[in-house]
C-alpha positions as a Markdown table, in Angstrom:
| # | Residue | x | y | z |
|---|---|---|---|---|
| 1 | Unk | -39.4 | -144.2 | -151.1 |
| 2 | Unk | -36.5 | -142.8 | -153.2 |
| 3 | Unk | -32.9 | -143.7 | -152.9 |
| 4 | Unk | -29.8 | -142.1 | -154.4 |
| 5 | Unk | -27.6 | -143.9 | -156.8 |
| 6 | Unk | -24.8 | -143.6 | -154.3 |
| 7 | Unk | -26.9 | -145.3 | -151.5 |
| 8 | Unk | -27.9 | -148.2 | -153.8 |
| 9 | Unk | -24.4 | -148.7 | -155.0 |
| 10 | Unk | -23.0 | -148.8 | -151.4 |
| 11 | Unk | -25.8 | -151.0 | -150.3 |
| 12 | Unk | -25.3 | -153.6 | -153.1 |
| 13 | Unk | -21.5 | -153.5 | -152.6 |
| 14 | Unk | -21.9 | -154.3 | -148.9 |
| 15 | Unk | -24.5 | -157.0 | -149.6 |
| 16 | Unk | -22.2 | -158.7 | -152.2 |
| 17 | Unk | -19.1 | -158.4 | -149.9 |
| 18 | Unk | -21.0 | -160.0 | -147.1 |
| 19 | Unk | -22.6 | -162.8 | -149.1 |
| 20 | Unk | -19.8 | -164.0 | -151.4 |
| 21 | Unk | -16.2 | -165.0 | -151.1 |
| 22 | Unk | -13.8 | -163.2 | -153.4 |
| 23 | Unk | -13.0 | -163.6 | -156.2 |
| 24 | Unk | -16.3 | -164.5 | -157.6 |
| 25 | Unk | -17.1 | -165.8 | -161.1 |
| 26 | Unk | -20.4 | -165.2 | -162.9 |
| 27 | Unk | -21.4 | -167.7 | -165.6 |
| 28 | Unk | -23.8 | -166.8 | -168.4 |
| 29 | Unk | -24.3 | -166.3 | -172.1 |
| 30 | Unk | -22.5 | -163.2 | -173.5 |
| 31 | Unk | -24.3 | -161.0 | -175.9 |
| 32 | Unk | -24.4 | -157.4 | -177.2 |
| 33 | Unk | -20.6 | -157.1 | -177.2 |
| 34 | Unk | -19.4 | -153.6 | -178.1 |
| 35 | Unk | -15.9 | -152.1 | -178.1 |
| 36 | Unk | -15.5 | -148.5 | -177.2 |
| 37 | Unk | -13.1 | -146.1 | -178.9 |
| 38 | Unk | -10.9 | -146.3 | -175.7 |
| 39 | Unk | -10.7 | -150.1 | -176.2 |
| 40 | Unk | -13.0 | -151.1 | -173.4 |
| 41 | Unk | -15.7 | -153.7 | -173.9 |
| 42 | Unk | -19.4 | -153.5 | -172.9 |
| 43 | Unk | -21.6 | -156.6 | -173.0 |
| 44 | Unk | -24.5 | -158.4 | -171.4 |
| 45 | Unk | -24.4 | -161.7 | -169.5 |
| 46 | Unk | -27.7 | -163.6 | -169.4 |
| 47 | Unk | -28.9 | -166.7 | -167.7 |
| 48 | Unk | -32.6 | -167.7 | -167.9 |
| 49 | Unk | -34.7 | -164.6 | -167.7 |
| 50 | Unk | -32.0 | -162.5 | -165.9 |
| 51 | Unk | -29.3 | -160.3 | -167.3 |
| 52 | Unk | -26.4 | -158.2 | -166.1 |
| 53 | Unk | -24.8 | -155.3 | -168.0 |
| 54 | Unk | -21.0 | -155.6 | -167.8 |
| 55 | Unk | -17.9 | -153.6 | -168.6 |
| 56 | Unk | -14.4 | -155.0 | -169.3 |
| 57 | Unk | -11.7 | -152.3 | -169.0 |
| 58 | Unk | -8.7 | -153.1 | -171.1 |
| 59 | Unk | -5.2 | -152.2 | -169.9 |
| 60 | Unk | -1.6 | -153.4 | -170.6 |
| 61 | Unk | -2.2 | -156.5 | -168.5 |
| 62 | Unk | -5.3 | -157.6 | -170.4 |
| 63 | Unk | -4.1 | -157.5 | -174.0 |
| 64 | Unk | -4.2 | -161.3 | -174.5 |
| 65 | Unk | -7.9 | -161.4 | -173.4 |
| 66 | Unk | -8.6 | -158.3 | -175.6 |
| 67 | Unk | -7.5 | -160.4 | -178.7 |
| 68 | Unk | -9.8 | -163.2 | -177.7 |
| 69 | Unk | -12.8 | -160.8 | -177.2 |
| 70 | Unk | -12.3 | -159.3 | -180.7 |
| 71 | Unk | -13.2 | -162.7 | -182.1 |
| 72 | Unk | -16.8 | -162.3 | -180.7 |
| 73 | Unk | -17.5 | -159.0 | -182.4 |
């Protein structure tokens, strides 16, 4: 069976919304940190043999965290 990206995205969003209380925190080892020209960060969180691709979008409210992330590059 083939599913659209939109279907999978909505399905997973509903699954997460129904299973977890917000806000959620995910703990893992950060690797492959890259900063885009726009200033956003892309990285991988890993734990055991699983990993999640992540994006951190920087805005005026996140400049302090932006400085801390620059130390990991």
